[in-house]
C-alpha positions in Angstrom: 8.6 -12.2 -17.2 7.9 -8.4 -18.4 4.4 -7.1 -18.3 3.7 -3.2 -19.5 1.2 -1.0 -20.2 -1.4 -3.5 -19.8 -4.8 -3.7 -17.9 -6.3 -6.2 -15.4 -10.0 -5.8 -15.5 -12.3 -7.8 -12.9 -9.9 -10.7 -13.0 -11.2 -13.6 -11.1 -9.6 -16.7 -9.8 -10.3 -19.5 -7.6 -6.6 -20.4 -7.1 -5.1 -19.8 -3.8 -2.0 -17.2 -5.7 -3.3 -14.1 -7.7 -6.2 -13.0 -9.2 -4.7 -11.3 -12.2 -0.9 -12.5 -12.4 1.1 -15.4 -10.6 4.6 -15.9 -11.1 7.4 -18.0 -10.0 9.9 -16.6 -12.8 13.5 -16.0 -12.3 12.8 -12.2 -12.7 9.7 -9.9 -13.1 9.3 -6.5 -14.3 5.7 -5.0 -14.2 5.4 -1.5 -15.6 2.5 0.8 -16.6 -0.2 -1.8 -15.4 -3.5 -0.8 -14.2 -5.5 -3.4 -12.3 -8.9 -3.1 -11.4 -11.4 -5.3 -9.6 -9.9 -8.7 -9.4 -9.8 -11.2 -6.7 -9.5 -14.7 -6.0 -12.7 -16.4 -4.6 -10.6 -19.4 -3.0 -12.5 -20.6 0.5 -8.9 -20.9 1.9 -5.8 -18.3 2.6 -5.5 -16.5 -0.9 -2.2 -14.5 -1.5 -2.3 -11.2 -3.8 -5.5 -10.5 -4.8 -4.3 -8.8 -8.2 -0.1 -10.2 -8.0 1.1 -12.6 -6.3 5.2 -12.6 -7.6 7.8 -15.2 -6.2 10.8 -13.9 -7.6 14.2 -15.2 -6.7 16.3 -12.4 -8.5 14.4 -9.3 -9.7 10.6 -8.7 -8.5 10.0 -4.7 -9.5 6.5 -3.1 -10.2 6.5 0.5 -10.9 4.4 3.1 -12.6 1.3 1.3 -11.7 -2.2 1.4 -10.2 -4.0 -1.5 -8.1 -7.0 -0.4 -7.3 -10.7 -1.7 -6.1 -9.6 -5.1 -5.2 -12.9 -6.7 -3.6 -13.3 -9.5 -1.0 -14.7 -11.9 -2.4 -12.7 -15.2 -0.8 -12.7 -16.5 2.4 -9.3 -15.1 3.7 -8.2 -12.9 1.0 -4.8 -10.8 2.0 -2.7 -8.5 0.0 -3.7 -6.7 -3.7 -0.1 -7.1 -4.0 2.1 -9.7 -2.5 5.7 -9.5 -3.6 8.1 -12.2 -2.0 12.4 -12.9 -2.6 14.4 -11.2 -5.2 15.1 -7.6 -5.2 11.8 -6.0 -4.5 11.7 -2.5 -5.7 8.4 -0.7 -5.9 8.3 2.7 -7.1 5.3 4.6 -8.1 2.9 2.7 -6.9 -1.2 3.7 -6.4 -2.9 1.0 -3.7 -6.4 2.7 -3.4 -9.5 1.5 -2.4 -8.8 -2.2 -1.4 -10.3 -4.6 0.9 -8.6 -7.6 2.2 -9.9 -10.0 5.3 -6.0 -9.2 6.3 -3.5 -6.7 4.6 -5.3 -5.3 2.1 -2.7 -3.4 0.2 1.2 -4.8 0.2 3.2 -7.5 1.4 6.8 -8.1 0.7 8.3 -11.0 2.0 11.7 -13.2 3.1 13.6 -10.6 1.7 14.6 -6.3 1.8 12.3 -4.0 -0.3 12.2 -0.3 -0.8 8.9 1.2 -1.6 9.0 5.1 -3.0 6.7 8.1 -4.1 3.7 5.7 -3.5 0.6 6.1 -2.3 -1.6 3.9 0.0 -4.7 5.1 0.7 -8.5 4.5 1.7 -7.7 0.8 1.7 -9.9 -1.6 4.5 -9.0 -4.9 6.7 -12.5 -6.4 7.4 -12.6 -8.0 9.5 -9.0 -8.3 10.8 -6.3 -5.9 11.1 -2.7 -4.3 9.1 -2.4 -2.7 5.5 0.9 -3.5 5.0 2.9 -6.3 5.9 6.7 -6.9 5.7 8.9 -9.6 7.0 12.5 -10.8 7.3 15.7 -8.4 6.4 15.1 -4.8 6.5 12.8 -2.2 4.4 12.7 0.9 3.6 9.6 3.5 2.9 10.7 6.6 1.2 8.3 9.7 0.2 4.8 8.0 0.5 1.4 8.9 1.5 -0.2 6.3 3.6 -3.6 7.7 4.1 -7.1 6.8 5.9 -6.3 3.2 6.0 -8.9 1.4 7.9 -8.2 -1.9 9.9 -11.4 -3.8 12.3 -9.1 -5.2 14.7 -5.7 -3.4 16.3 -2.8 -4.9 14.7 -0.8 -1.7 13.3 -1.4 -0.3 10.0 2.2 -0.8 9.3 3.2 -4.3 10.5 7.0 -6.0 10.4 7.8 -9.6 11.1 11.2 -10.0 12.8 12.7 -7.1 10.3 13.5 -3.6 10.2 11.7 -0.7 8.4 12.8 2.6 8.1 10.2 5.0 7.1 11.7 8.9 5.9 10.0 11.8 4.3 6.8 10.2 4.5 3.0 11.4 5.3 1.0 8.9 7.5 -2.2 10.3 8.5 -5.4 9.5 9.1 -5.0 5.8 9.9 -7.2 4.3 12.5 -6.5 2.3 15.5 -2.7 0.8 16.3 -0.7 2.8 12.9 2.7 0.7 13.8 3.5 -2.4 14.9 7.2 -4.0 15.3 7.0 -7.9 16.0 10.1 -10.0 17.5 13.5 -8.3 17.0 12.3 -6.1 14.4 12.8 -2.2 14.8 10.5 0.6 13.1 12.3 3.9 12.6 10.6 6.9 11.8 12.6 10.0 10.1 11.2 13.3 8.7 7.6 12.2 8.4 4.3 14.1 9.3 2.3 11.8 11.7 -0.9 12.1 13.7 0.0 13.8 16.8 -1.8 11.2 19.2 0.1 8.0 17.7 2.6 7.9 20.5 0.5 9.9 23.6 -2.1 7.4 22.8 0.2 4.5 22.5 -1.2 3.7 19.1 1.9 1.5 18.7 3.6 -1.6 19.9 7.1 -2.9 20.0 10.7 -1.4 19.0 9.2 2.1 17.7 11.5 5.1 17.3 11.2 8.9 15.8 14.3 10.9 14.9 12.4 13.5 13.5 8.6 14.5 12.8 7.6 17.5 10.8 5.0 19.7 12.2 5.5 22.5 9.4 3.3 22.5 6.3 4.9 20.7 3.3 3.2 18.9 0.0 3.9 15.6 -1.0 2.9 15.8 -4.8 2.5 12.1 -6.6 2.0 11.2 -10.3 0.4 7.9 -10.9 -1.1 6.1 -13.8 -5.0 6.2 -13.5 -7.6 3.6 -13.2 -11.5 4.1 -14.2 -13.4 4.9 -11.0 -10.1 5.2 -8.7 -11.0 8.3 -6.9 -9.6 8.5 -3.3 -11.6 11.6 -1.8 -9.6 12.2 1.4 -11.7 13.2 4.4 -9.6 14.2 7.5 -10.4 15.7 10.6 -8.8 18.9 10.8 -8.1 17.9 14.6 -6.3 14.7 13.5 -4.0 17.2 11.5 -2.4 19.4 14.3 -4.7 21.9 12.8 -4.1 21.7 9.0 -6.2 21.2 6.6 -6.0 18.4 4.0 -7.0 18.4 0.1 -6.7 15.9 -2.3 -6.7 16.4 -5.9 -8.2 13.1 -7.2 -8.7 11.6 -10.6 -12.2 11.9 -12.2 -11.2 9.7 -15.3 -14.0 9.7 -18.1 -12.4 7.4 -20.1 -12.9 4.0 -21.2 -11.2 0.9 -20.0 -9.2 0.5 -23.1 -8.2 4.1 -23.0 -7.1 4.2 -19.2 -3.7 2.9 -19.1 -2.2 5.6 -21.4 -4.2 8.3 -18.7 -1.8 10.2 -16.3 -3.1 11.0 -12.9 -1.3 13.9 -11.0 -2.4 13.2 -7.5 -1.6 16.0 -5.0 -1.7 15.8 -0.8 -1.3 19.6 0.1 -1.1 20.3 3.7 -1.2 23.7 4.7 
């Protein structure tokens, strides 16, 4: 299945899988997708409020924005849920989503790579975690993971019996526990900017190691396709940033829904 240059606006289902897309195809590629305000109203556990993709070969999403997922069901989890196959997420914007658990991304039962993506202002309410990864090995490369919130203390990034390598990324302003490696899994952090109290205040659990952190100023400039009303205004306390200030160039889209999936957003994260 190939879905490209398409918008999904306020797609709501009572089914337990996928508000906008549910696929069990052999291959699935989503490209230049805008999803806004999609969810499941199921009274059971529901997976993938915008999309639940279960592919045994190829499972890719790129140049897409998934924003403003609403918590309408009883136990919703994941704005985007990907299982099996060769999972690749490139230039994906997951912003302002809310779920019971894991409001942003879930990658399960195989390896995955997430790169050049923004995961910002997502809320797990009343539970915890923002990103869930299980089985095999995973990589998060050159991503902004900022200001995500959880009510419990389950870890913004949580792995289940999986190894995760995070590199060249900006992980700041997220609340409570940040990293949680369960069972025999290991999380390795390399060349990232992280809140300076994560290890001094034990805001992690499990096998978590740091090869190198970045203390100097640097920029991560990511380009994402825009959705109507996807503004992610970041307000970070400078003391959380090792005395650095943080500025976000957010989208202020005045386009109609019929136009917005052609409009490009340049989102700049600048640490001075």
